C-alpha positions in Angstrom: 86.2 99.0 61.6 85.6 102.8 62.3 83.2 102.7 65.3 83.2 106.3 66.3 81.3 107.7 63.2 77.7 106.8 62.5 78.2 107.1 58.7 80.9 104.4 58.8 78.9 101.8 60.8 77.2 99.2 58.7 73.4 99.5 58.7 71.6 96.4 60.1 69.8 94.3 57.6 66.1 93.8 58.0 64.9 90.2 58.8 64.4 88.2 55.6 65.9 90.8 53.3 69.5 89.7 53.4 70.5 87.4 50.6 71.7 83.9 51.5 75.4 83.6 51.8 77.1 81.8 48.9 80.6 80.4 48.3 83.5 82.7 49.4 84.6 84.9 46.5 88.0 86.5 46.1 88.3 90.3 46.3 88.6 92.0 43.0 92.1 92.6 41.6 93.0 96.3 41.7 93.6 97.9 38.3 96.2 100.5 39.5 98.3 101.3 42.6 96.4 102.9 45.5 93.0 102.3 44.1 92.2 99.7 46.7 93.7 100.1 50.2 93.4 98.3 53.5 93.5 99.9 56.9 94.2 98.8 60.4 95.2 100.3 63.8 97.9 98.9 66.0 97.0 99.8 69.6 98.2 99.0 73.1 101.9 99.8 72.2 104.5 101.2 74.6 104.5 105.0 74.3 107.3 106.4 72.1 107.5 110.2 71.9 104.0 110.4 73.1 102.7 108.0 70.4 101.0 104.7 71.2 98.9 104.0 68.1 100.0 103.2 64.6 97.7 103.6 61.5 98.7 101.0 58.9 97.7 101.7 55.3 98.5 99.0 52.7 98.1 99.2 48.9 96.5 96.0 47.7 98.0 96.4 44.2 101.7 96.9 45.1 101.6 95.7 48.7 103.3 98.9 49.7 102.6 99.9 53.3 102.4 103.3 54.9 102.6 103.8 58.7 101.3 106.9 60.7 102.2 107.3 64.3 99.3 108.7 66.5 98.9 109.6 70.1 95.4 108.1 70.4 92.9 106.1 68.4 91.3 108.5 65.9 87.7 109.1 65.2 86.2 108.4 61.7 86.6 112.0 60.6 90.2 112.1 61.9 90.9 108.9 60.0 89.5 110.4 56.8 91.7 113.5 57.3 94.8 111.3 57.8 94.1 109.4 54.5 93.4 112.7 52.7 96.3 114.8 53.9 99.1 112.2 54.1 101.0 111.2 51.0 99.9 107.7 50.4 100.9 107.4 46.7 104.1 107.2 44.8 105.9 110.4 44.1 104.2 112.2 47.0 101.0 112.4 45.0 97.7 112.1 46.7 95.5 109.3 45.3 91.9 108.9 46.4 91.2 105.2 46.7 88.1 103.8 45.1 87.8 101.0 47.7 88.9 100.5 51.3 89.1 97.1 53.1 90.0 96.3 56.7 93.1 94.3 57.3 91.3 92.2 59.9 87.7 91.2 60.0 85.6 89.6 62.8 88.5 89.9 65.3 87.8 90.4 69.0 90.6 91.2 71.4 91.3 88.7 74.1 94.2 90.5 75.7 93.8 94.0 77.3 96.1 96.7 78.6 95.2 98.4 81.9 96.4 101.9 81.3 95.2 103.8 84.4 97.0 107.0 85.3 99.0 106.9 82.1 98.8 110.7 81.9 101.4 110.9 84.8 104.1 109.4 82.6 107.3 108.9 84.6 105.6 109.9 87.9 103.2 106.9 87.7 105.4 104.6 89.9 105.2 107.2 92.7 101.5 106.2 93.1 102.8 102.9 94.6 103.5 104.7 97.9 100.1 106.1 98.9 98.2 103.1 97.6 100.5 100.7 99.4 100.0 102.6 102.6 96.2 102.5 102.2 96.4 98.8 101.4 98.4 98.0 104.6 96.0 100.2 106.7 93.0 98.3 105.3 94.5 94.9 106.0 95.8 95.6 109.5 92.7 97.6 110.7 90.2 95.1 109.4 92.2 92.1 110.7 92.5 93.6 114.1 88.7 94.4 114.2 87.9 90.8 113.1 90.2 89.3 115.8 88.8 91.4 118.6 85.2 90.5 117.7 85.9 86.8 117.2 88.0 86.4 120.4 85.7 88.3 122.8 82.5 86.4 123.7 81.0 89.6 125.0 81.0 90.9 121.4 79.1 87.9 120.0 75.9 89.9 119.6 74.1 90.5 116.3 75.3 94.1 116.0 79.0 93.2 116.4 78.6 90.1 114.1 77.3 92.4 111.4 80.3 94.7 112.0 82.6 91.7 111.6 80.8 90.9 108.4 81.5 94.4 107.1 85.1 94.0 108.1 85.3 90.8 106.1 84.0 92.6 103.0 86.5 95.5 103.6 89.3 93.1 104.1 88.7 91.0 101.0 87.7 93.7 98.5 91.2 95.3 98.1 92.8 91.9 97.6 91.1 91.5 94.2 92.7 94.5 92.5 95.3 96.4 94.7 98.2 93.8 94.4 97.9 93.8 90.7 97.6 97.6 90.6 100.8 98.0 92.8 102.7 95.6 90.5 101.6 97.7 87.5 102.9 100.9 89.2 106.3 99.3 90.0 107.0 97.0 87.1 104.7 98.3 84.4 102.8 94.9 84.3 99.6 96.0 82.6 98.4 93.0 80.6 95.3 91.0 81.5 93.3 88.4 79.5 89.6 88.8 78.8 88.7 85.8 81.1 90.9 87.3 83.9 89.3 90.7 83.3 85.8 89.2 83.6 86.7 87.2 86.7 88.2 90.2 88.4 85.2 92.3 87.5 82.8 89.7 88.9 84.6 89.5 92.3 85.1 93.3 92.6 81.4 94.1 91.9 80.0 91.1 93.7 81.9 91.8 96.9 81.4 95.5 96.5 77.6 95.1 96.5 77.8 93.8 100.1 79.1 97.2 101.3 75.6 98.6 101.0 73.9 95.3 101.9 75.6 95.1 105.3 74.7 98.7 106.0 71.1 97.8 105.3 71.3 94.8 107.7 72.9 97.1 110.3 70.0 99.6 109.9 67.5 96.7 110.4 69.4 95.7 113.6 69.2 99.2 115.0 65.5 99.5 114.0 64.7 96.3 115.9 66.8 97.4 118.9 65.4 100.8 119.3 61.8 100.6 118.0 61.0 97.0 119.2 63.4 96.4 122.1 61.3 93.7 123.7 61.3 91.6 120.6 64.9 92.4 119.5 66.5 89.0 120.2 63.6 87.1 118.7 63.7 89.1 115.5 67.5 89.0 115.2 67.7 85.3 115.8 69.2 83.5 112.8 66.0 81.7 111.7 64.0 84.9 111.7 66.7 87.1 110.1 67.6 84.5 107.5 64.9 85.7 105.2 66.6 89.1 104.9 69.9 87.4 104.2 68.8 85.0 101.5 66.8 87.6 99.6 69.5 90.2 99.4 72.3 87.7 98.7 70.3 86.2 95.8 69.7 89.6 94.4 73.4 90.5 94.5 74.4 87.2 92.8 71.7 87.6 90.1 72.5 91.2 89.2 76.3 90.9 89.1 76.2 87.6 87.2 73.9 89.2 84.6 76.1 92.3 84.3 79.3 90.4 83.8 77.8 87.9 81.4 76.5 90.7 79.1 80.0 92.3 79.2 81.6 89.0 78.2 79.3 88.6 75.2 80.5 91.8 73.6 83.0 92.0 70.7 86.1 94.2 71.2 87.4 94.7 67.7 88.6 98.3 67.8 90.9 98.9 70.9 92.2 96.9 73.8 93.4 99.6 76.1 91.3 99.9 79.3 91.8 103.4 80.8 91.7 102.1 84.3 93.8 100.3 87.0 91.5 97.3 87.2 88.6 95.8 85.1 85.7 98.1 85.9 82.4 97.4 84.1 82.0 100.8 82.3 85.7 101.0 81.4 85.5 97.6 79.6 82.1 98.2 77.9 83.4 101.5 76.4 85.8 99.5 74.2 83.0 97.4 72.6 82.6 97.9 68.9 78.9 96.8 68.8 75.8 98.2 70.4 76.1 98.5 74.2 72.6 99.8 75.0 71.6 96.5 76.7 74.8 96.7 78.9 74.1 100.3 79.8 70.5 99.4 80.8 71.7 96.4 82.8 74.3 98.7 84.6 71.7 101.3 85.4 69.3 98.5 86.7 72.0 97.1 88.9 72.8 100.5 90.3 69.1 101.1 91.1 68.3 97.7 92.5 71.4 97.3 94.7 73.0 100.5 96.2 70.1 102.9 95.5 67.5 100.5 96.8 69.6 99.7 99.9 70.1 103.4 100.7 66.4 104.1 100.2 65.5 101.4 102.8 68.3 102.6 105.1 67.0 106.1 105.0 63.4 105.0 105.6 64.5 102.9 108.6 66.4 105.8 110.2 63.5 108.1 109.7 61.4 105.7 111.7 64.2 105.4 114.3 64.5 109.2 114.7 60.7 109.5 115.0 60.7 106.8 117.7 63.6 108.5 119.6 61.9 111.9 119.6 58.8 110.5 121.2 60.6 108.4 123.8 62.6 111.0 125.7 66.1 110.7 127.2 66.3 106.9 127.0 65.7 107.1 123.3 68.4 109.7 122.8 70.9 107.5 124.6 70.0 104.6 122.4 70.4 106.8 119.3 74.1 107.1 120.0 74.6 103.6 118.6 73.3 104.7 115.3 75.7 107.7 114.8 78.5 105.4 113.7 76.4 103.8 111.0 75.2 107.1 109.8 78.7 108.4 109.4 79.8 105.3 107.4 76.6 105.5 105.2 77.2 109.2 104.5 80.8 108.7 103.4 80.0 105.6 101.3 77.0 107.3 99.6 79.1 110.5 98.8 81.9 108.5 97.1 79.5 106.3 95.2 77.6 109.3 93.9 80.8 111.0 92.7 82.1 107.8 91.1 78.7 107.3 89.3 78.6 110.9 88.0 82.2 110.8 86.8 81.3 108.5 83.8 78.2 110.6 82.9 79.6 114.1 83.1 82.5 115.0 80.8 82.9 118.7 81.5 85.7 120.5 83.3 87.4 118.3 85.9 85.0 115.4 85.2 86.5 115.1 81.7 89.9 114.0 83.0 90.4 110.3 82.7 92.8 110.3 85.6 90.1 111.9 87.8 87.6 109.2 86.9 90.1 106.4 87.6 91.0 108.0 91.0 87.4 108.4 92.1 86.4 104.9 91.1 89.5 103.5 92.9 88.7 105.4 96.0 85.1 104.2 95.9 86.4 100.7 96.6 89.6 101.4 98.7 88.8 104.3 100.9 85.8 102.6 102.8 88.0 99.6 103.5 90.4 101.9 105.4 87.8 104.2 106.9 85.2 101.8 108.2 87.3 99.8 110.7 88.8 103.0 112.0 85.5 104.7 112.6 83.9 101.6 114.1 86.9 101.2 116.4 86.8 104.8 117.6 83.0 105.3 117.9 82.0 102.0 119.4 82.9 102.0 123.1 83.0 98.2 123.6 85.2 97.6 120.5 87.5 100.5 121.4 88.0 99.1 124.9 88.8 95.6 123.7 91.1 96.9 120.9 93.1 98.9 123.5 93.2 95.8 125.7 94.5 93.7 122.8 97.2 96.2 121.8 98.5 96.6 125.3 99.7 93.3 126.6 98.8 92.3 130.2 101.3 91.7 133.0 102.3 88.0 132.9 104.5 85.7 135.0 107.0 83.3 133.4 106.4 80.0 135.2 110.0 78.7 134.7 112.0 81.8 135.6 109.4 83.2 138.1 109.9 86.8 136.9 107.2 89.4 136.3 107.0 90.8 132.7 105.2 94.1 132.3 104.2 95.5 128.9 101.2 97.5 129.9 98.8 98.5 132.7 97.0 95.9 134.8 93.6 94.8 133.5 90.7 95.2 135.8 89.2 92.2 137.6 86.9 90.7 135.0 83.3 89.7 135.7 83.6 86.9 133.2 87.0 85.3 133.3 86.4 83.2 130.2 85.9 86.3 128.0 88.5 88.8 129.2 91.6 86.6 129.1 93.4 84.9 126.4 93.2 81.3 125.2 96.8 80.3 126.0 98.0 78.9 129.4 99.6 81.7 131.4 99.7 83.5 134.8 97.9 86.8 135.3 98.8 89.3 138.0 95.7 91.3 139.0 95.5 94.2 141.4 92.1 93.8 143.2 90.7 97.1 144.3 89.1 97.5 147.7 88.6 99.9 150.6 89.8 100.2 154.2 89.1 102.6 157.0 91.8 105.2 157.8 90.8 107.8 160.5 87.2 107.4 159.7 87.6 107.8 155.9 87.4 105.1 153.2 90.7 104.7 151.5 91.3 102.7 148.3 93.9 100.0 148.6 94.8 96.9 146.7 95.8 93.3 147.1 97.3 90.9 144.6 96.0 87.6 143.3 97.2 85.2 140.6 95.1 83.6 137.9 96.2 80.5 136.0 94.3 80.6 132.7 94.0 77.7 130.3 91.7 78.0 127.3 88.6 79.9 128.5 88.8 79.1 132.2 90.8 80.6 135.0 91.7 79.5 138.6 92.4 82.1 141.3 95.3 81.6 143.7 96.4 83.6 146.8 99.8 85.3 146.6 101.4 83.0 149.3 101.1 80.0 146.8 103.2 81.9 144.2 106.4 80.0 144.6 104.6 76.7 144.9 103.0 77.4 141.5 106.3 78.4 140.0 107.8 75.1 141.1 104.9 73.0 140.0 104.8 74.6 136.5 108.6 74.2 136.1 108.4 70.5 137.0 105.5 70.0 134.6 107.4 71.7 131.7 110.5 69.7 132.4 108.5 66.4 132.2 106.9 67.6 129.0 
């Protein structure tokens, strides 16, 4: 029952030494009051005057109960001091019991309380504002990045497909814990079942592993593009690249399933308050009342085989890339520009991951604060989801151009009213009409650049054409057919 003291833990029985269990026997009847007592802790209660734990002491002879309000779950020594220095007998006389029994035996909690940032007290609901803003930024930025890459055929190359995959990870990861966390801040909804906790843990850690996995795939893409450019399309073809995908996906599934299964097999008989905003592996394992050495070993193995191994291979690939660039001259330096974005994302992800990992191993100074550990582990999942799409949208020229083009609507003509609608600058004349215009039927007004001679000098001028786009195809019309097109489209819409 008292798990924090080694002297209070039952010693394991050697194989073959324990006597066979017989029929259940009743407990001996106490001979006097307070000679036999039973203890229990009530945890997970709503704080009252700073107290959230109640120590219950019951005399088995008289059935009298004594309750002690506590601010936290005590250690074994603190519990002994409470029994010694509190008046637990009649007439305020201290009686040292000859036998102590737990009120509950073989009980494992199935309902837990997510108590992250509880130190803030009344200021805890204020956290809803910054986390909600980050959540909206993550959803909108990743959704826009995905839309641009999917809608533009010119971005359907392996590098941009991998960026879209990273956007999918960054889009889905906050959905598994941020909504529940925001509701907890606003309405103090903190309860979660053990099954729900394990399911949330599995999805968070499983999807989270693909943050480093996609960075590894991107590093391989840049390695093939810079070091072996003549064989790039052959090696990045799906049949060839599939071996890297299957191996790493199988590794992620195996390690996370093993980690969560071992956590689900533990017994949680002491406390049910998780000092976190979501079900994080280490935060749940800390509540187990049995040995957690296997869980700690599995956690370290997962950290080494997934993010650490990924970053080792990423670092090795970029060392080879830099070596190749230094020996190839200016052309290699120009190609290296495409790697800078990946390096920035890798540096930020590795820094936050390292701080989150050390926050559970170092308990001195700032690292000893539970709120600091909760904040760092939350930022480890949420900050990359906001940062990655922004840095890819700014640093990658092709994506930036298409994002700007998507945000700024083109100049269109209403076919019924015959009026020009302008919400942005004119787009340039596309080289591929099926990739630069939208998928709906509409008119596009395009200013075609050209030159003419004026006093022996070339002067830029422009002429207008109209494009009727349906799906992924466009038809060009000269301006003198403008009114005829208006009338034809108006008749067509009236018939429809």
